[in-house]
N, C-alpha and C positions, 0 to 999 in steps of 0.2 A: 164645392166651388161649383159655381153656375158654369153654363156652357161659354157666357163671354168672358169671365174672369178665366176661364180655361183657354178660348183664343187668344187672348191677350199675353197669358204668359209662353203660349206655344210662338207667337211673334215676337214676343221679348226675347227667346231662347234663340230663335233662328236671327235674330239680326243681333244678338250677341258674339253668334258664332259666325257668321258673316262679314261684322268688324274686326274679329280677331285675325280671320284668315286674309281680309285686305291689308290689314297691319302689316302682317308678315309679308305679303304680296308688295308693298311698296317698300319696306326695309331693303327685301332681299333685290329687287330689280333697281329702283332708282337709288337707294342707299347704299348698298352693295356695288351696284354697276357704275353710280355717277358719283354721289357724293362723296364717299370713302375710299374713293379706290386708289387716290394717291396712300393713303396708310394702308391698304390692304397690301397693294403691290409690294411692302417689304416682305411679305410672306411668302412663299413659293410652293405651288400644288403640281406636281407631277412636272417640274421644271419651267411652269409658267408663273407668270406673278398672279397671286389671289383674285385681285381686281379685275384682270382680264379674264381669267375663267370662270368669274362670277358674272360678268356682263356677257360671256359668250356661251357658257354651258350649264355653271350652276344655277343659274337663273331657271332656267329651261328643268332642269332637277328638282328644285323648289316646287315648280307651279305644277309639276306632275304630283308629287307627292300630296301636294294640297290639294289637288282633285280627291284623292282616295282618301284622305283623311276627312274631307266634307261630306263626301258621301256616306261615309262611317258614322261621321257623329250627327250627321243629318237622320241616318236611319234610326241612329238610338233616342233622337229627340222626338222623331215619328212615333215610336214604339212606346214611348214615355207618356207622350198625349193620347195615345190610341188613335191615329190617323196614319197606320202605318198601309201599305197596300199587300202585304201578303197574310 
């Protein structure tokens, strides 16, 4: 594999990771908090409607989890392509 091919594969893996994380982010924030709120509000979580919970607290927890997931997976990709910092 040439250096150019390795660079393309690295950026392809990076963009695939970013695309999947952005999809989850969109579904949790816009989907669960706005689009599907009426359907989710039929379910209760801690006494609150699930749509309300996602709009106010759940999406924040998901975003924080996505940050840690991104850091872990990006480290794995960096090590796979030998561009890691450690």
